[in-house]
VOGU-3710 file (C-alpha; in Angstrom, 3 decimals, decimal comma):
1> mteradsqtt> -97,382/-45,027/17,027  -96,716/-41,290/17,045  -98,650/-39,770/19,940  -97,602/-36,135/19,823  -96,063/-33,599/17,493  -93,923/-30,564/18,126  -96,532/-27,785/18,104  -93,855/-25,283/17,083  -92,849/-27,170/13,943  -94,891/-26,236/10,919
11> ipvsavlpef> -94,104/-26,805/7,248  -94,723/-24,312/4,417  -97,001/-25,756/1,731  -94,744/-24,404/-1,006  -91,749/-26,275/0,438  -93,257/-29,724/-0,051  -96,024/-29,296/-2,641  -95,061/-26,289/-4,776  -97,148/-27,426/-7,759  -100,231/-27,711/-5,545
21> sdafsferfn> -99,838/-24,544/-3,461  -102,874/-22,949/-5,096  -105,034/-25,867/-3,970  -104,613/-24,877/-0,313  -106,141/-21,826/1,337  -103,211/-21,362/3,742  -99,453/-21,034/3,433  -98,289/-23,310/6,254  -99,522/-26,648/7,550  -100,438/-26,650/11,228
31> avqsavvptl> -98,692/-28,827/13,837  -100,887/-31,897/13,308  -100,640/-31,672/9,541  -96,905/-31,017/9,649  -96,339/-34,162/11,695  -98,156/-36,311/9,127  -97,287/-34,673/5,790  -93,696/-36,032/5,480  -95,007/-39,579/5,936  -97,693/-39,036/3,303
41> lesdenvvvs> -95,196/-37,693/0,781  -92,114/-39,809/1,506  -93,664/-43,205/2,211  -96,045/-45,557/0,431  -97,254/-47,164/3,663  -100,858/-47,035/4,794  -101,530/-44,226/7,264  -103,948/-43,888/10,185  -104,538/-40,522/11,846  -106,658/-39,889/14,941
51> aptasgktai> -106,977/-36,227/15,874  -109,517/-33,927/17,553  -112,283/-32,332/15,530  -111,217/-29,146/13,704  -107,515/-30,002/13,931  -107,028/-30,060/10,166  -107,714/-33,595/8,939  -109,239/-32,340/5,675  -105,854/-30,945/4,601  -104,269/-34,320/5,402
61> aevsicralq> -106,765/-35,905/3,019  -105,892/-33,322/0,382  -102,153/-33,968/0,741  -102,879/-37,677/0,222  -104,736/-36,795/-2,960  -101,848/-34,630/-4,126  -99,397/-37,495/-3,614  -101,570/-39,789/-5,735  -101,857/-37,136/-8,453  -98,082/-36,555/-8,418
71> tggtalflap> -97,531/-40,174/-9,362  -100,260/-40,225/-12,011  -102,637/-42,237/-9,857  -106,320/-42,036/-8,966  -107,541/-41,094/-5,498  -110,812/-42,283/-3,969  -112,265/-40,222/-1,127  -114,908/-42,006/0,958  -117,200/-39,443/2,578  -119,427/-40,492/5,494
81> lraltneker> -122,526/-38,743/4,121  -123,961/-38,268/0,639  -124,362/-34,542/1,324  -120,603/-34,340/1,882  -119,829/-35,767/-1,547  -121,495/-32,709/-3,064  -119,614/-30,391/-0,692  -116,285/-31,960/-1,687  -117,122/-31,612/-5,352  -117,510/-27,864/-4,863
91> ewarfeelgy> -114,506/-27,496/-2,570  -112,225/-29,440/-4,857  -112,929/-27,320/-7,883  -109,455/-26,108/-6,863  -108,037/-29,349/-8,290  -110,069/-28,824/-11,469  -108,390/-25,437/-11,852  -105,035/-27,215/-11,751  -106,096/-29,514/-14,582  -107,333/-32,543/-12,609
101> svyvvtgere> -110,840/-33,977/-12,799  -113,052/-34,649/-9,766  -116,048/-36,954/-10,201  -118,744/-37,759/-7,639  -120,443/-41,171/-7,774  -123,654/-41,430/-5,746  -126,922/-43,317/-6,027  -128,862/-40,154/-6,839  -126,778/-39,336/-9,927  -126,710/-41,147/-13,238
111> lnprkaerad> -123,284/-42,747/-13,554  -121,151/-41,723/-16,511  -118,636/-44,606/-16,721  -116,425/-42,680/-19,133  -116,065/-39,735/-16,726  -115,544/-42,070/-13,767  -112,817/-43,942/-15,619  -111,013/-40,726/-16,548  -111,376/-39,060/-13,133  -108,282/-38,232/-11,103
121> vlvmtpekad> -110,279/-37,926/-7,879  -113,374/-40,026/-7,164  -115,747/-39,150/-4,317  -118,163/-41,782/-3,006  -120,002/-42,918/0,111  -119,132/-46,328/1,601  -122,473/-47,712/0,375  -121,853/-46,659/-3,205  -118,306/-47,976/-3,071  -119,645/-51,288/-1,716
131> satrkhdsrr> -122,126/-51,495/-4,578  -119,476/-50,525/-7,150  -116,910/-53,057/-5,938  -119,555/-55,790/-6,062  -119,895/-55,013/-9,789  -116,222/-54,343/-10,499  -116,130/-56,843/-13,357  -118,800/-54,932/-15,289  -117,868/-52,251/-17,813  -119,798/-49,606/-15,881
141> ysfvtdvdcc> -117,886/-50,089/-12,645  -114,491/-51,364/-13,751  -113,021/-47,957/-12,860  -113,142/-48,852/-9,168  -110,280/-51,331/-9,625  -107,931/-48,554/-10,781  -107,788/-46,728/-7,437  -104,256/-46,025/-6,191  -105,065/-44,248/-2,923  -108,213/-44,563/-0,796
151> iidevhllds> -108,838/-41,879/1,827  -111,392/-42,835/4,487  -112,909/-39,763/6,078  -114,144/-40,494/9,615  -112,992/-44,118/9,794  -114,645/-44,372/13,220  -117,821/-44,886/11,170  -116,778/-48,549/11,516  -118,638/-48,486/14,834  -121,956/-47,435/13,294
161> dergsvlevt> -124,677/-50,061/13,783  -126,204/-49,413/10,385  -123,209/-48,580/8,218  -120,068/-49,814/9,938  -119,991/-53,260/8,367  -120,419/-51,721/4,905  -117,282/-49,624/5,309  -115,406/-52,602/6,739  -116,123/-55,068/3,937  -115,729/-52,416/1,235
171> isrlrrlcdp> -112,207/-51,537/2,317  -111,291/-55,208/2,639  -112,653/-55,897/-0,858  -110,960/-52,853/-2,376  -107,614/-53,931/-0,910  -108,081/-57,355/-2,462  -109,040/-55,923/-5,873  -106,356/-53,290/-6,370  -104,434/-52,907/-3,082  -104,529/-49,096/-2,925
181> rvvalsatmt> -102,713/-47,103/-0,306  -105,186/-46,438/2,496  -105,208/-43,220/4,513  -107,709/-43,467/7,369  -108,733/-40,328/9,235  -110,689/-40,194/12,467  -111,713/-38,074/15,387  -110,076/-39,104/18,640  -110,602/-42,838/19,242  -109,320/-45,019/22,038
191> niddvatwld> -108,286/-48,055/19,976  -106,508/-46,572/16,982  -103,994/-49,458/17,127  -106,749/-51,930/16,177  -107,561/-49,921/13,054  -103,856/-49,688/12,221  -103,455/-53,456/12,641  -106,387/-54,062/10,296  -104,943/-51,753/7,640  -101,334/-52,955/8,092
201> apdettfsfd> -100,214/-49,446/9,000  -96,915/-49,654/10,927  -96,297/-47,709/14,126  -94,337/-45,003/12,337  -97,313/-44,176/10,065  -99,957/-44,333/12,800  -100,593/-40,963/14,440  -102,667/-40,211/17,523  -103,100/-36,621/18,689  -104,794/-35,966/22,024
211> dsyrpvplda> -107,099/-33,107/23,005  -104,141/-30,808/23,634  -104,096/-30,455/19,856  -107,575/-29,048/19,737  -107,346/-25,488/18,433  -109,543/-24,488/21,403  -109,823/-26,487/24,691  -113,233/-28,096/25,185  -115,410/-28,144/28,311  -118,059/-30,802/27,585
221> rvatyshgen> -120,795/-31,680/30,070  -124,187/-33,353/30,418  -127,312/-31,389/31,338  -130,771/-32,754/32,107  -134,312/-31,402/31,840  -137,610/-32,008/33,608  -140,347/-33,817/31,686  -143,588/-32,236/30,500  -146,952/-33,820/29,799  -145,990/-35,333/26,450
231> afadkyrrly> -143,258/-35,547/23,827  -144,299/-32,218/22,301  -143,992/-30,457/25,672  -140,646/-32,187/26,294  -139,284/-30,815/23,044  -139,952/-27,225/24,132  -138,688/-27,829/27,652  -135,431/-28,976/26,081  -135,411/-25,874/23,880  -135,783/-23,541/26,864
241> raldlaephi> -133,085/-25,483/28,721  -130,801/-25,188/25,686  -131,367/-21,433/25,630  -130,539/-21,294/29,355  -127,169/-22,883/28,591  -126,476/-20,715/25,536  -127,664/-17,373/26,948  -124,521/-16,433/28,959  -122,312/-16,937/25,921  -124,579/-15,000/23,577
251> redgqalvfv> -124,676/-12,109/26,043  -120,861/-12,087/26,006  -120,810/-11,749/22,193  -120,266/-15,460/21,687  -122,254/-17,659/19,353  -124,284/-20,778/20,009  -124,954/-23,780/17,799  -127,910/-25,958/18,817  -128,371/-29,371/17,214  -131,936/-30,663/16,840
261> ssrqdtvqaa> -133,326/-33,830/15,347  -135,018/-32,823/12,098  -135,212/-30,204/9,379  -138,630/-29,108/10,561  -137,341/-28,772/14,116  -134,617/-26,361/12,992  -137,309/-24,054/11,620  -139,708/-24,377/14,554  -136,959/-24,010/17,168  -135,631/-20,888/15,443
271> kkardelver> -139,125/-19,339/15,423  -139,673/-20,055/19,110  -136,166/-18,935/20,055  -136,636/-15,553/18,361  -139,630/-14,821/20,600  -137,876/-16,165/23,683  -134,747/-14,071/23,119  -136,907/-10,955/22,907  -138,723/-11,995/26,096  -135,370/-12,404/27,854
281> dipigargdy> -134,132/-9,082/26,463  -131,011/-10,589/24,942  -129,509/-7,990/22,588  -129,046/-9,739/19,248  -130,276/-9,149/15,715  -129,541/-6,809/12,836  -132,877/-5,061/12,251  -131,125/-1,694/12,344  -128,305/-2,711/10,032  -129,540/-1,424/6,680
291> dfhtetdiid> -126,643/-2,939/4,685  -127,211/-6,393/6,164  -130,959/-6,011/5,719  -130,336/-5,405/2,020  -127,814/-8,221/1,798  -130,325/-10,756/3,118  -132,588/-10,121/0,123  -130,551/-12,797/-1,618  -132,075/-15,508/0,612  -134,778/-17,494/-1,199
301> ndtlrqsvld> -136,410/-18,876/1,947  -138,499/-16,023/3,379  -138,809/-17,582/6,846  -135,033/-17,937/6,983  -134,522/-14,355/5,858  -136,757/-12,937/8,580  -135,094/-15,139/11,178  -131,583/-14,111/10,166  -132,452/-10,443/10,657  -133,237/-11,305/14,277
311> gvgfhhaglg> -129,827/-12,930/14,692  -131,200/-16,492/14,600  -130,617/-18,913/11,747  -131,396/-22,479/10,797  -129,462/-24,860/8,584  -130,381/-28,193/7,051  -129,844/-30,174/3,843  -133,292/-29,244/2,524  -132,347/-25,592/2,081  -131,048/-24,422/-1,267
321> redrnhiekw> -127,294/-24,592/-1,647  -126,909/-20,840/-1,892  -129,042/-20,255/1,218  -126,871/-22,727/3,152  -123,703/-21,046/1,925  -124,940/-17,617/3,044  -125,941/-18,904/6,481  -122,512/-20,465/6,966  -120,792/-17,262/5,837  -122,849/-15,012/8,103
331> fregridllf> -122,393/-17,308/11,071  -118,620/-17,246/10,569  -118,781/-13,448/10,344  -120,712/-13,254/13,623  -123,873/-11,808/12,081  -125,884/-14,791/13,289  -125,644/-15,380/17,028  -127,764/-18,498/17,387  -127,963/-21,272/14,788  -130,179/-24,372/14,833
341> ststlawgvn> -129,025/-27,289/12,725  -129,363/-31,007/12,123  -126,400/-33,284/12,867  -125,231/-33,282/9,234  -123,610/-29,884/9,843  -121,279/-31,504/12,372  -119,912/-33,865/9,725  -119,979/-31,643/6,722  -118,895/-28,105/7,491  -116,249/-26,744/9,829
351> lparcvvird> -118,519/-24,227/11,520  -117,472/-23,872/15,166  -119,247/-21,873/17,885  -118,272/-20,958/21,429  -121,238/-22,895/22,764  -122,737/-26,121/21,389  -125,884/-27,710/22,782  -127,301/-31,029/21,616  -131,000/-30,509/22,314  -132,149/-33,864/20,918
361> tkyhdplege> -130,414/-37,188/21,500  -133,047/-39,045/19,472  -134,411/-38,473/15,991  -137,153/-39,787/13,739  -135,805/-41,601/10,716  -138,468/-42,429/8,092  -136,771/-45,776/7,550  -135,729/-46,560/11,130  -138,357/-44,920/13,358  -137,357/-43,270/16,667
371> vdispldilq> -133,669/-43,983/17,239  -130,804/-42,698/19,381  -128,281/-40,414/17,760  -125,116/-42,499/17,616  -122,296/-41,865/20,092  -120,107/-40,999/17,103  -122,518/-38,245/16,057  -122,706/-36,969/19,637  -118,927/-36,631/19,867  -118,753/-35,107/16,389
381> mlgragrpgy> -121,302/-32,431/17,318  -119,640/-31,625/20,629  -116,351/-31,208/18,794  -117,717/-28,118/17,044  -117,448/-26,080/20,261  -114,762/-23,391/20,284  -113,830/-20,894/17,579  -110,088/-20,788/16,834  -108,789/-17,260/17,133  -111,888/-16,021/18,973
391> dergyawvlc> -112,574/-18,239/21,988  -110,235/-19,267/24,777  -112,433/-22,279/25,483  -115,382/-24,069/23,879  -118,423/-25,159/25,875  -120,643/-28,077/24,952  -123,615/-29,851/26,522  -125,535/-33,010/25,855  -129,106/-32,341/26,952  -130,851/-35,563/27,907
401> dgsaadryrr> -133,292/-37,343/30,155  -131,990/-37,965/33,661  -132,031/-41,726/33,134  -129,533/-41,375/30,267  -127,225/-38,879/31,963  -124,706/-41,407/33,298  -124,423/-43,069/29,895  -123,510/-39,770/28,233  -121,138/-38,809/31,047  -119,247/-42,069/30,486
411> lleegkties> -119,103/-41,291/26,772  -117,571/-37,868/27,453  -115,093/-39,212/30,008  -114,003/-42,439/28,334  -114,648/-41,844/24,640  -115,898/-44,606/22,380  -114,040/-47,802/21,584  -114,515/-48,597/17,914  -116,043/-52,047/17,451  -116,730/-54,124/14,360
421> qladrsnsgd> -120,386/-54,452/13,396  -119,824/-57,240/10,878  -121,067/-60,092/13,073  -122,790/-60,590/16,395  -120,030/-60,702/19,012  -122,153/-62,616/21,536  -121,169/-66,144/22,517  -124,688/-67,138/23,500  -128,269/-66,862/22,352  -129,871/-66,911/18,942
431> tgpaaadlav> -127,715/-64,816/16,624  -130,359/-64,793/13,887  -128,081/-65,119/10,849  -130,877/-64,032/8,510  -130,804/-60,573/10,018  -127,034/-60,410/10,579  -124,737/-58,310/8,452  -122,491/-61,369/8,218  -125,048/-63,207/6,062  -125,536/-60,222/3,725
441> hlnaeialgt> -121,834/-59,656/3,175  -120,951/-63,341/3,007  -123,572/-63,748/0,273  -121,987/-60,844/-1,616  -118,533/-62,436/-1,414  -119,930/-65,767/-2,635  -121,644/-63,952/-5,524  -118,301/-62,344/-6,372  -116,537/-65,707/-6,300  -114,254/-64,712/-3,412
451> vrdiddamgw> -115,691/-67,367/-1,118  -116,043/-70,905/-2,528  -116,041/-72,903/0,705  -115,880/-72,403/4,454  -112,078/-72,115/4,406  -112,376/-69,225/1,956  -114,964/-67,644/4,274  -112,591/-67,858/7,226  -109,818/-66,426/5,087  -112,063/-63,550/4,036
461> lqttfyyara> -112,879/-62,775/7,673  -109,142/-62,499/8,382  -109,057/-59,441/6,092  -111,717/-57,607/8,118  -111,636/-55,234/11,066  -113,631/-57,863/12,973  -110,624/-60,171/12,929  -108,189/-57,438/14,017  -110,469/-56,335/16,848  -111,090/-59,920/17,972
471> kqsksyvtgs> -107,391/-60,262/18,788  -107,775/-57,564/21,446  -111,245/-58,173/22,873  -112,509/-61,300/24,619  -116,095/-60,370/23,714  -115,592/-61,486/20,106  -116,390/-64,973/18,834  -113,187/-66,563/17,503  -111,629/-69,883/16,542  -113,875/-72,921/16,264
481> dlrervsetl> -116,873/-70,957/17,568  -116,486/-68,445/14,749  -116,097/-71,243/12,216  -119,316/-72,786/13,531  -121,104/-69,456/13,180  -119,902/-69,112/9,589  -121,051/-72,686/8,896  -124,503/-71,897/10,318  -124,698/-68,792/8,185  -123,763/-70,732/5,049
491> swlvdhefve> -126,437/-73,325/5,898  -129,019/-70,564/6,242  -128,017/-69,161/2,851  -128,379/-72,637/1,309  -131,756/-73,271/2,984  -133,112/-69,972/1,653  -131,769/-70,584/-1,871  -129,163/-67,834/-2,019  -126,353/-70,351/-2,225  -125,928/-73,860/-3,585
501> mdglavspts> -123,659/-76,405/-1,934  -121,908/-79,265/-3,709  -120,021/-81,230/-1,096  -117,963/-78,563/0,671  -118,079/-76,107/-2,247  -120,542/-73,207/-2,332  -121,711/-71,170/-5,312  -124,304/-68,411/-5,768  -127,803/-68,995/-7,088  -129,535/-66,500/-9,350
511> lgrlasdfyl> -131,356/-65,161/-6,294  -128,095/-64,760/-4,382  -126,533/-62,821/-7,262  -129,543/-60,545/-7,615  -129,679/-59,896/-3,870  -126,037/-58,816/-4,006  -126,342/-56,783/-7,212  -129,398/-54,883/-5,996  -128,073/-54,402/-2,475  -131,079/-56,161/-0,912
521> rlgtarafad> -131,557/-57,414/2,578  -131,837/-61,138/2,299  -135,318/-61,380/3,800  -136,531/-58,936/1,166  -134,941/-60,881/-1,675  -136,538/-64,101/-0,408  -139,947/-62,420/-0,147  -139,683/-61,114/-3,732  -138,793/-64,596/-4,951  -141,807/-66,052/-3,136
531> ltareeletf> -143,976/-63,340/-4,682  -142,865/-64,402/-8,159  -143,969/-67,973/-7,466  -147,603/-66,994/-6,832  -150,127/-68,345/-9,315  -151,875/-64,970/-9,606  -150,097/-61,671/-9,102  -151,872/-58,323/-8,725  -150,647/-54,761/-8,321  -151,671/-54,681/-4,678
541> dvlvavatae> -149,614/-57,827/-3,964  -146,483/-56,170/-5,336  -147,041/-52,978/-3,353  -147,580/-54,915/-0,132  -144,383/-56,913/-0,724  -142,423/-53,666/-1,050  -144,170/-51,977/1,904  -143,372/-54,944/4,161  -139,749/-55,279/2,983  -137,106/-55,435/5,706
551> efdsvsarsg> -135,661/-52,165/4,404  -138,829/-50,486/5,735  -139,090/-52,461/8,979  -138,581/-49,484/11,248  -140,777/-46,976/9,456  -143,286/-45,601/11,922  -146,483/-43,663/11,378  -146,961/-40,512/13,401  -150,301/-39,950/15,122  -151,150/-37,088/12,755
561> eadaidavlg> -150,719/-39,314/9,698  -153,350/-41,960/10,497  -156,283/-40,178/8,830  -154,275/-39,492/5,665  -153,243/-43,151/5,467  -156,850/-44,290/5,874  -157,982/-41,802/3,238  -155,619/-43,399/0,704  -156,095/-47,067/1,624  -159,561/-47,304/3,136
571> nrgddldsga> -159,778/-50,746/4,720  -157,071/-52,294/2,528  -153,950/-53,425/4,311  -155,649/-53,460/7,713  -153,602/-56,521/8,670  -150,325/-54,610/8,246  -148,623/-52,671/11,007  -148,880/-48,890/10,943  -145,410/-48,352/9,450  -146,036/-50,720/6,537
581> rkvlailrag> -149,453/-49,131/5,924  -147,755/-45,736/5,768  -145,317/-46,980/3,115  -148,178/-48,632/1,230  -150,214/-45,415/1,317  -147,285/-43,360/0,016  -146,761/-45,795/-2,864  -150,472/-45,978/-3,742  -150,781/-42,193/-3,631  -147,581/-41,808/-5,632
591> mtgttpselr> -149,049/-43,906/-8,436  -151,742/-41,274/-8,929  -149,626/-38,224/-8,096  -151,852/-37,265/-5,154  -149,767/-37,700/-1,993  -151,577/-36,157/1,016  -149,730/-33,227/2,601  -149,459/-35,097/5,916  -147,301/-37,766/4,265  -145,092/-35,595/2,084
601> sdawiirqna> -142,235/-35,049/4,560  -141,228/-38,730/4,350  -142,637/-39,498/0,901  -139,541/-38,674/-1,157  -137,091/-40,874/0,727  -139,604/-43,728/0,969  -140,363/-43,558/-2,766  -136,661/-43,470/-3,672  -136,014/-46,608/-1,650  -139,176/-48,234/-3,014
611> lrllaasrai> -138,059/-47,620/-6,608  -134,810/-49,478/-5,936  -136,784/-52,339/-4,404  -139,217/-52,410/-7,313  -136,339/-52,558/-9,781  -134,972/-55,510/-7,825  -138,383/-57,176/-7,705  -138,682/-56,776/-11,477  -135,277/-58,402/-12,030  -136,165/-61,303/-9,720
621> adrlgdgara> -139,516/-61,771/-11,469  -137,780/-61,717/-14,840  -135,117/-64,236/-13,794  -137,178/-66,586/-11,616  -140,701/-66,019/-12,950  -141,821/-64,839/-16,353  -142,020/-61,754/-18,520  -145,641/-61,038/-17,612  -144,816/-60,674/-13,917  -141,738/-58,598/-14,709
631> nlvcrietrv> -143,815/-56,350/-16,961  -146,402/-55,833/-14,218  -143,713/-54,768/-11,763  -142,158/-52,532/-14,426  -145,456/-50,696/-14,910  -145,915/-50,334/-11,143  -142,360/-49,009/-10,796  -142,971/-46,428/-13,498  -146,260/-45,322/-11,972  -144,710/-44,888/-8,510
641> etgisddavg> -141,976/-42,774/-10,086  -144,156/-40,647/-12,376  -147,672/-40,668/-10,894  -149,149/-41,529/-14,295  -152,345/-43,588/-14,675  -152,184/-47,261/-15,637  -153,857/-46,730/-19,027  -151,257/-44,110/-19,995  -148,145/-45,543/-18,335  -146,979/-47,029/-21,643
651> ltaidgvgat> -146,451/-43,518/-22,973  -143,506/-43,098/-20,603  -141,641/-45,781/-22,576  -141,199/-43,117/-25,260  -137,829/-41,439/-24,897  -138,379/-37,854/-23,747  -141,856/-38,452/-22,311  -142,121/-38,126/-18,561  -145,093/-37,681/-16,277  -146,087/-34,214/-17,532
661> rasslaaagy> -145,935/-34,988/-21,252  -147,565/-38,375/-20,744  -150,455/-36,683/-18,921  -150,832/-34,129/-21,715  -150,842/-36,844/-24,379  -153,310/-38,982/-22,425  -155,636/-36,004/-21,987  -155,546/-35,531/-25,770  -156,627/-39,139/-26,335  -153,302/-40,907/-26,888
671> stpadvaaas> -152,940/-44,050/-24,781  -150,104/-46,038/-26,394  -146,807/-45,313/-28,145  -148,399/-46,742/-31,311  -151,020/-43,972/-31,149  -148,256/-41,389/-30,926  -146,232/-43,008/-33,715  -149,253/-42,885/-36,033  -150,035/-39,221/-35,320  -148,718/-36,267/-37,280
681> vvelagaglt> -146,473/-33,625/-35,765  -149,299/-31,103/-36,070  -151,674/-33,419/-34,194  -149,137/-33,960/-31,423  -148,543/-30,234/-31,187  -152,261/-29,953/-30,514  -151,622/-31,992/-27,333  -149,479/-29,199/-25,954  -146,073/-30,135/-27,349  -143,922/-27,750/-29,319
691> egvaervres> -143,359/-28,825/-32,901  -139,721/-29,668/-32,212  -140,588/-31,805/-29,194  -143,517/-33,382/-31,066  -141,226/-34,442/-33,906  -138,677/-36,002/-31,518  -141,383/-37,746/-29,503  -142,979/-39,157/-32,645  -139,631/-40,481/-33,878  -138,948/-42,078/-30,474
701> aqelpvievt> -142,404/-43,691/-30,423  -141,731/-45,229/-33,831  -138,678/-46,983/-32,365  -140,842/-48,919/-29,888  -142,341/-52,304/-30,805  -145,739/-52,552/-32,514  -146,863/-56,152/-32,383  -148,334/-57,963/-35,370  -149,409/-61,624/-35,331  -149,721/-63,680/-38,516
711> wgdfperiar> -151,853/-66,780/-37,945  -150,825/-68,388/-41,250  -152,632/-71,683/-41,958  -154,493/-71,677/-38,671  -157,831/-73,457/-39,369  -161,186/-71,860/-38,715  -162,599/-75,274/-37,645  -161,299/-78,729/-36,775  -163,043/-82,071/-36,456  -163,444/-83,475/-32,992
721> gehemceliv> -160,633/-85,929/-32,242  -158,383/-84,516/-35,015  -155,192/-82,520/-34,475  -153,125/-80,235/-36,639  -149,722/-78,606/-36,056  -149,581/-74,954/-37,079  -147,160/-72,064/-36,879  -147,874/-68,459/-36,067  -145,502/-65,550/-36,524  -145,057/-62,733/-34,022
731> etaggdaras> -143,181/-59,692/-35,245  -142,857/-56,008/-34,585  -143,624/-53,370/-37,165  -141,709/-50,860/-35,040  -138,475/-51,217/-33,101  -137,015/-54,380/-31,604  -137,367/-55,308/-27,938  -136,976/-58,211/-25,549  -140,347/-59,922/-25,090  -142,082/-62,806/-23,382
741> ltvtvngvem> -144,480/-64,761/-25,632  -147,177/-67,063/-24,278  -149,849/-68,975/-26,189  -152,977/-70,095/-24,329  -156,032/-72,050/-25,413  -159,207/-71,449/-23,464  -157,079/-69,808/-20,781  -154,654/-72,734/-20,384  -151,001/-72,131/-21,238  -149,761/-74,248/-24,154
751> tskaaylgtt> -146,330/-72,813/-24,869  -144,133/-69,886/-23,902  -140,939/-68,413/-25,203  -138,596/-65,541/-24,444  -137,421/-63,817/-27,589  -135,904/-60,635/-28,889  -138,380/-59,227/-31,405  -137,769/-58,864/-34,433  -139,622/-61,804/-35,733  -140,192/-65,136/-34,080
761> tlpvgvfgas> -142,183/-68,263/-34,943  -144,238/-70,256/-32,446  -145,390/-73,854/-33,089  -148,969/-74,412/-31,878  -150,970/-77,617/-31,840  -154,711/-77,414/-32,643  -156,556/-80,366/-31,109  -160,220/-81,118/-31,638  -161,195/-81,634/-28,002  -164,529/-81,862/-26,237
771> adelefavhv> -165,093/-78,120/-26,217  -167,196/-76,684/-29,039  -164,827/-73,771/-29,569  -161,130/-73,164/-28,940  -160,006/-69,634/-28,076  -156,322/-69,226/-28,876  -154,537/-66,164/-27,485  -151,013/-64,877/-28,016  -149,823/-62,779/-25,051  -146,819/-60,514/-25,628
781> cfpdlplqpv> -145,217/-58,789/-22,608  -142,122/-56,616/-22,393  -140,136/-57,174/-19,157  -138,064/-54,015/-19,581  -140,702/-51,595/-20,855  -143,813/-50,225/-19,101  -145,977/-51,155/-22,093  -149,351/-52,785/-21,565  -149,378/-56,488/-22,526  -150,538/-57,121/-26,075
791> vhtrsvsvs> -153,077/-59,927/-26,719  -154,098/-61,282/-30,128  -156,822/-63,966/-30,349  -158,116/-66,501/-32,866  -161,149/-68,804/-32,512  -161,366/-72,339/-33,893  -164,679/-74,196/-34,009  -164,773/-77,898/-33,076  -167,321/-80,061/-34,878
//
């Protein structure tokens, strides 16, 4: 392993990458980059680099991309945060200018498989790459098997409780699928050799640079605060303490960056700090700078604009892109002296300050509740202290409760050993395989066909970071104990019907495949399957199943949200915990487009996750239940997404009709696509559509199914004790669609059939039973379309 580099040796970009010189904003690589670049360009080995924050790892990633492009290959860049994928897309427009294509694949964008396949540089998060590699044999995601070089940004994410195992199994799977070169980049970590062992990176391509390679030396410490009467008072005591720490540096023309826990806190802290800085007579602000005053007119957010003029800014992902760009620019230029930000800034943008204070070591996550900021995030934020070329030293503080001070001091002194999060490392106690990441990822590998028995499972584990780390740490379960744990996990998967076992061989069930495809926690998938098996299924049942899903386990309701939740739900759901009731209230309110203001801050993220779960529930209902249940979930899913009423939700099946147009059509008296298809363009224009839109909407409506039932020789009466076999024909006068057909008599199911309409024939027996009249009904449901079920009836008298 290379531990140091000659700080005097730097390489000109043009000397090694002349054709890519324009892609770099500098002429020479720095010492860290210069030590690594020859290996990247002259070797095909995997590379691991551990270096201090702000030492130039981004350029190392870019050189890796250039090497892949030189050889006609495709590079995959794994970014730790979704927000960073968008940043890289903008930054790497430089590659576009050189004739290469950059394509971002995230869950919030509609995938264009053609663009992904043709891309020279792909940018993804570990979660999206995990999902894509699970579906690599589909046409939509086959592009992921053509990767020649995979760059892992912030590989120390392996240690993350929530996301580490995802990165671990994704890299292992990708290496099995296409064996790309792997370049792993990390902030300083104590066990870089374990990562190198996992990735088969030899000593000569494993680089570790200590803090002497920081552009500016760092003085990092822990500070404490005294508690107030409640959490609200504590927050402001921490703010005043943070200002105490930052004040000397601001007075000396330095800048301070204060990390807080939420977007709202950045705004509120900036407001309070402006008043406090005036009270303390700290000379900052640009109220007298007419040019800057005029320049700030470009800011869309008025609160931000006023704050910036006082020398105080705030930065978070909820701001418009242009506003964020201006704040970053003005902070770099020294026009903003004090900046409040969420932790995402530490990962995404190289924006150093002389002084960094972490005001909040906990944050409220709408999906996880009140949680500690991870040690990785803490170290990442502290690493932003010190401006190269301006400061001789950077100063950073973790501000925490006295009881946590020793824990953070140990973190600063010893760093963080990167551990695998794939499986519980404990040798004793109930490991709870249902909740373990091992069960989730083992199910995915079985669904992929990688694991067919326990020997395959053990072989798969040998490709993971868990296995490499276990060789160095006695705290890991290994050998026969690990085999027993894998066996227990397989038994749990069999017992809960995710996996089938034939002798020693294992294979996925339909539920196991769907859980993997839809990225579900296994408890959630099992609950959705149980929901499908219910004799009667109502809208409220589906919403409760989603609200109580494991994905929402840690959602918590704030004290100020209780009244809003009660206003939406009344007494319904009283048996649920407060977090589940909050999710339920957001979904119920979303179905009518009337989310209370108190719930809006978390509503978007909760709804986005709920829509994924509803899509999964629909697929499970379709596969394990019937079309009627799938159709119900489909209509609920559409209503949660659009806020449209149940009687008009079918209108959204028309291509080009979303919530707004559906509401306009419903208000004008149209309730089904058939109504729209039968209307004239002029009539539709009377519902508020332009003539061009009305014509397109009408044409789209005519492509949807319109059900007709021909009863043929069905008798009007039958003698008691007689029977007659008849046929009825179900067809669509409009477009074709996949449908579920059920025939009932007096409410009892006689026959059912899944068909693609078109036209289909159903045999029906008419029996003269004891009842005086037989009520036959044909129920037609569309599992994939939010259309109301269609029912046609016919009565037969019995005499």
